[in-house]
ROKE-428345 format. One record per residue (C-alpha): residue number from 0; x, y, z. Coordinates in steps of 0.1 Angstrom, whole numbers, plus 5000, padded with zeros to 4 digits. Each point is the difference from the previous one (the first is absolute). Example, Ala and Ser with C-alpha at 12.3 -4.5 7.8 and 13.67 -1.06 7.14 Angstrom:
! residues 2
PT | 0 | 5123 | 4955 | 5078 .
PT | 1 | 5014 | 5034 | 4993 .
END
This chain:
! residues 62
PT | 0 | 7003 | 4245 | 8784 .
PT | 1 | 4966 | 4982 | 5001 .
PT | 2 | 4996 | 4968 | 4980 .
PT | 3 | 4975 | 5010 | 4975 .
PT | 4 | 5032 | 5021 | 4987 .
PT | 5 | 5025 | 4969 | 5005 .
PT | 6 | 4975 | 4979 | 4978 .
PT | 7 | 5000 | 5027 | 4982 .
PT | 8 | 5035 | 5003 | 4991 .
PT | 9 | 5004 | 4964 | 5002 .
PT | 10 | 4976 | 4996 | 4970 .
PT | 11 | 5014 | 5028 | 4976 .
PT | 12 | 5034 | 4982 | 5004 .
PT | 13 | 4989 | 4969 | 4991 .
PT | 14 | 4980 | 5016 | 4976 .
PT | 15 | 5034 | 5019 | 4981 .
PT | 16 | 5018 | 4967 | 5001 .
PT | 17 | 4977 | 4979 | 4985 .
PT | 18 | 4993 | 5029 | 4970 .
PT | 19 | 5036 | 5007 | 4993 .
PT | 20 | 5020 | 4965 | 5011 .
PT | 21 | 4969 | 4974 | 4991 .
PT | 22 | 4991 | 4975 | 5024 .
PT | 23 | 5029 | 4984 | 5013 .
PT | 24 | 5007 | 5038 | 5014 .
PT | 25 | 4968 | 5000 | 5015 .
PT | 26 | 5005 | 4968 | 5023 .
PT | 27 | 5033 | 5008 | 5008 .
PT | 28 | 4987 | 5039 | 5013 .
PT | 29 | 4972 | 4983 | 5017 .
PT | 30 | 5024 | 4970 | 5014 .
PT | 31 | 5026 | 5027 | 5011 .
PT | 32 | 4972 | 5021 | 5017 .
PT | 33 | 4987 | 4971 | 5021 .
PT | 34 | 5037 | 4994 | 5017 .
PT | 35 | 4999 | 5040 | 5005 .
PT | 36 | 4969 | 4996 | 5015 .
PT | 37 | 5008 | 4973 | 5026 .
PT | 38 | 5036 | 5012 | 5005 .
PT | 39 | 4983 | 5033 | 5010 .
PT | 40 | 4973 | 4982 | 5021 .
PT | 41 | 5029 | 4984 | 5019 .
PT | 42 | 5017 | 5030 | 5006 .
PT | 43 | 4970 | 5017 | 5008 .
PT | 44 | 4989 | 4980 | 5027 .
PT | 45 | 5036 | 4992 | 5013 .
PT | 46 | 4997 | 4961 | 4996 .
PT | 47 | 5032 | 4982 | 4997 .
PT | 48 | 5007 | 4986 | 4968 .
PT | 49 | 5014 | 4965 | 5014 .
PT | 50 | 4971 | 5000 | 5019 .
PT | 51 | 4977 | 5005 | 4970 .
PT | 52 | 5014 | 4975 | 4979 .
PT | 53 | 4998 | 4971 | 5027 .
PT | 54 | 4964 | 5003 | 4997 .
PT | 55 | 4993 | 5005 | 5038 .
PT | 56 | 5018 | 4968 | 5010 .
PT | 57 | 5006 | 5003 | 5037 .
PT | 58 | 4981 | 5024 | 5011 .
PT | 59 | 4974 | 4974 | 5013 .
PT | 60 | 4973 | 5006 | 4977 .
PT | 61 | 4975 | 4973 | 4993 .
END
């Protein structure tokens, strides 16, 4: 699925949430979408969640 299509679907979902549920639903859908995006990126990249949450400590980064 292309990035433009994903953006279109996300925008439509946010629009429907704002129209039918008000501003609170708009914020909730946006926040859950951001969390889903983050989890999807972690799964796609094969990143260990524990390593991601530690912020790179212990990897020798400066």
